[in-house]
C-alpha positions in Angstrom: -21.6 84.5 -107.3 -18.9 84.4 -110.0 -19.3 86.8 -113.0 -18.5 84.9 -116.2 -16.5 86.5 -119.0 -18.5 87.1 -122.2 -17.6 84.6 -124.9 -15.7 85.8 -127.9 -18.3 84.6 -130.5 -21.0 86.4 -128.5 -19.0 89.7 -128.7 -18.4 89.2 -132.4 -22.1 88.6 -133.2 -23.3 91.4 -130.9 -20.8 93.8 -132.6 -22.2 92.9 -136.0 -25.8 93.4 -134.8 -24.9 96.7 -133.2 -24.6 98.5 -136.6 -21.7 100.3 -134.9 -24.1 102.6 -133.2 -25.6 103.1 -129.7 -28.9 101.2 -129.6 -30.8 103.9 -127.8 -33.5 105.3 -130.1 -32.4 108.4 -132.0 -28.8 108.3 -130.8 -26.1 108.4 -133.5 -23.1 107.9 -131.1 -20.7 105.5 -132.7 -19.3 102.4 -130.9 -16.0 102.4 -132.9 -15.2 105.8 -134.3 -13.4 106.7 -137.5 -10.0 106.5 -135.7 -10.7 102.9 -134.6 -11.4 104.0 -131.0 -13.9 102.1 -128.8 -16.0 104.9 -127.4 -19.1 103.1 -126.0 -20.1 100.5 -123.4 -21.3 96.9 -123.5 -24.2 96.8 -121.1 -26.4 94.1 -119.5 -30.2 94.4 -119.8 -30.5 92.4 -116.6 -27.5 93.1 -114.4 -24.6 90.7 -114.3 -24.2 91.0 -110.5 -26.5 91.4 -107.5 -27.2 95.1 -106.8 -27.1 96.2 -110.4 -30.1 97.4 -112.4 -32.8 94.9 -113.1 -30.8 92.0 -111.5 -32.8 88.8 -111.9 -32.2 86.1 -109.2 -33.7 83.4 -111.4 -31.2 83.9 -114.3 -28.2 81.7 -114.6 -24.7 83.1 -115.2 -24.8 81.7 -118.7 -28.1 83.6 -119.3 -26.5 86.8 -117.9 -23.7 86.7 -120.5 -25.8 85.6 -123.4 -26.3 87.8 -126.5 -30.0 88.3 -125.6 -29.0 90.0 -122.4 -26.4 92.4 -123.9 -26.6 95.7 -125.7 -24.2 98.4 -126.8 -24.9 101.9 -125.5 -23.0 105.2 -125.3 -21.9 106.3 -121.9 -24.7 108.8 -121.5 -27.5 106.3 -122.3 -25.9 103.6 -120.3 -26.2 105.9 -117.2 -29.7 106.9 -118.3 -31.0 103.4 -118.6 -29.8 102.5 -115.1 -33.2 104.0 -114.1 -35.1 100.8 -113.6 -38.5 102.5 -113.2 -38.4 104.0 -116.7 -36.2 101.4 -118.5 -37.7 98.1 -117.6 -36.4 94.8 -118.9 -39.2 94.6 -121.5 -38.5 98.2 -122.7 -34.7 97.5 -123.1 -35.4 94.3 -124.9 -37.7 96.2 -127.3 -35.0 98.8 -127.9 -32.5 96.1 -128.6 -34.9 94.3 -131.0 -35.8 97.5 -132.9 -32.1 98.5 -133.2 -31.0 95.1 -134.5 -33.8 95.1 -137.1 -32.2 98.2 -138.7 -30.4 97.8 -142.1 -26.9 96.3 -141.9 -23.9 98.6 -141.6 -20.4 97.8 -143.0 -17.7 98.5 -140.4 -14.6 96.7 -139.0 -16.3 94.6 -136.4 -13.1 92.5 -135.9 -11.3 95.6 -134.8 -14.2 96.4 -132.4 -13.8 92.9 -131.0 -10.1 93.5 -130.4 -10.7 96.8 -128.7 -13.3 95.3 -126.3 -10.9 92.4 -125.5 -8.3 95.0 -124.6 -10.7 96.7 -122.2 -11.6 93.3 -120.6 -7.9 92.5 -120.3 -7.3 95.7 -118.3 -10.4 95.0 -116.1 -9.3 91.5 -115.4 -5.8 92.5 -114.5 -6.9 94.9 -111.7 -9.6 92.5 -110.5 -7.0 89.8 -110.1 -4.8 92.1 -108.1 -7.6 93.0 -105.8 -8.7 89.4 -105.4 -5.2 88.4 -104.3 -5.1 91.1 -101.7 -8.6 91.1 -100.4 -11.5 88.7 -99.9 -14.2 91.1 -101.0 -14.7 93.1 -104.3 -14.3 96.8 -103.7 -16.2 99.3 -105.8 -14.6 100.3 -109.1 -15.9 103.9 -108.8 -14.5 106.6 -106.5 -15.3 110.2 -105.9 -13.2 113.2 -106.8 -13.9 116.9 -106.3 -12.7 118.7 -109.3 -12.1 122.4 -110.2 -15.3 124.5 -110.1 -17.0 125.4 -113.4 -16.4 129.0 -114.5 -19.5 131.0 -113.7 -18.9 133.0 -116.9 -19.9 130.1 -119.1 -22.5 127.4 -118.7 -23.2 124.9 -121.4 -26.7 125.0 -122.9 -28.9 122.3 -121.4 -29.1 119.2 -123.6 -26.7 120.5 -126.2 -23.8 118.2 -127.2 -20.3 119.8 -127.5 -17.2 118.3 -128.9 -13.6 119.6 -129.2 -10.1 118.4 -129.6 -7.9 118.7 -126.5 -4.5 118.7 -128.1 -2.5 117.7 -131.3 -2.3 114.1 -130.1 -5.9 113.5 -131.2 -7.5 113.4 -127.8 -11.2 114.4 -127.9 -13.3 116.2 -125.3 -17.1 115.7 -125.4 -19.6 117.2 -123.0 -23.3 117.9 -122.4 -25.1 119.6 -119.6 -28.2 117.7 -118.2 -30.1 118.1 -115.0 -27.4 120.3 -113.5 -24.6 117.9 -114.2 -22.0 118.2 -116.9 -21.4 114.8 -118.6 -17.9 114.6 -119.8 -16.3 112.0 -122.0 -12.6 112.2 -122.8 -11.2 109.9 -125.4 -7.4 109.8 -125.2 -5.1 109.4 -128.2 -4.6 105.6 -127.5 -8.4 105.0 -127.6 -9.1 104.7 -123.9 -12.0 106.7 -122.4 -12.5 108.6 -119.2 -16.0 109.6 -118.1 -17.3 112.0 -115.4 -20.4 113.8 -114.3 -19.5 117.2 -112.7 -21.8 119.7 -111.1 -21.3 123.5 -110.5 -19.9 122.9 -107.0 -17.1 120.8 -108.6 -18.4 117.4 -107.2 -17.9 114.4 -109.4 -20.1 111.3 -109.6 -20.1 108.2 -111.8 -16.4 108.6 -112.5 -14.8 105.9 -114.7 -11.1 105.9 -115.2 -9.7 104.8 -118.6 -6.8 102.8 -117.1 -6.7 100.3 -114.2 -7.0 102.3 -111.0 -4.0 100.6 -109.4 -1.8 102.4 -112.0 -2.8 105.8 -110.6 -1.3 107.7 -107.7 -2.3 110.8 -105.7 0.1 113.7 -105.8 -0.2 116.4 -103.0 2.3 119.3 -102.9 4.2 119.0 -99.6 3.6 122.6 -98.5 -0.2 121.9 -98.4 0.1 118.9 -96.0 -0.9 119.6 -92.4 -1.1 116.0 -91.2 -1.4 112.3 -92.3 -3.0 109.4 -90.5 -4.1 105.8 -91.2 -7.8 105.4 -91.1 -10.5 102.8 -92.0 -11.5 102.5 -95.7 -15.0 101.8 -97.1 -13.5 100.3 -100.3 -10.2 98.9 -99.2 -8.4 97.5 -96.2 -7.2 100.9 -95.0 -6.9 104.5 -96.1 -4.3 107.3 -95.7 -6.1 110.5 -94.7 -4.2 113.7 -95.5 -5.5 116.9 -93.9 -4.6 120.0 -95.9 -3.5 123.4 -94.5 -5.6 126.6 -94.7 -8.9 124.6 -94.7 -8.3 123.4 -98.2 -9.9 120.0 -97.4 -8.9 116.4 -96.9 -7.8 113.6 -99.2 -8.3 109.8 -98.6 -6.1 107.4 -100.5 -7.5 103.8 -100.3 -5.4 100.7 -100.4 -5.6 96.9 -100.3 -2.2 95.8 -99.1 0.1 98.0 -101.2 -2.3 98.3 -104.1 -4.0 101.7 -104.6 -7.8 101.2 -105.3 -9.3 104.7 -105.1 -9.4 108.2 -103.7 -11.9 110.5 -102.1 -10.7 114.0 -102.7 -12.4 116.7 -100.6 -10.2 119.3 -102.3 -9.8 120.7 -105.7 -7.8 118.4 -108.0 -7.2 117.4 -111.6 -6.6 114.0 -113.2 -3.7 113.6 -115.6 -4.5 110.3 -117.3 -1.3 110.2 -119.4 0.8 110.3 -116.2 -1.8 108.3 -114.2 -1.8 111.1 -111.5 -4.6 112.6 -109.4 -3.1 115.9 -108.6 -4.3 118.1 -105.7 -4.3 121.8 -106.6 -2.9 124.5 -104.2 -5.5 127.2 -105.3 
């Protein structure tokens, strides 16, 4: 099944209807912030591809990309509405209808359209690279184990926090929910990284702001005990690095020579500006 790109006129009309705000009831998260950064997600009510939430086999590809099947949500509520038992098709359609009935809001929807097109261009670029090197579509997500949360500080459950990372204008937003810290990092160029991290340092639902093939894994050579080529669950093969002193293992997944993801069973940090997944030595 081929997933069709969303038409430009549909994106423009949907942007206007969005009121520049997440459609989830009571959420005031912007889609395009005051700096012109696209900080939300365009979501399908009935999934665009088989295996996604509320996928409808009787829908056509045209119906899947129609304005009636699309809704803007913030990252948090996009993840929350993946629960098909609670958020049925009818419920999401009602949420969309109620939101679009709200009073009109004046904002730069043409800028929003340009930002969305930039995101699609990046996604299409990596998808094209992967299609040329492999017959199947590997998953876009991959797992990373990050630094453990400091036990001296735990965010209050359900409370939203926001801070500026540095003078460049990058923003760091986070909220603790059900034992997972939901983190959204908006970089100075408007791209967004998203993670959900628990107290053990495990990361789920990670979303990189740049095409994954632009990243690389960096492991300090004194930490390397051995390297070997093994099978990959998302690529054609993986390079497994075993670290010294029982620090863990790192799997780097490849399709041909293209990097497509990493499973880091060791502490690491991600430097998005440098496009580096850096394994820590302590």
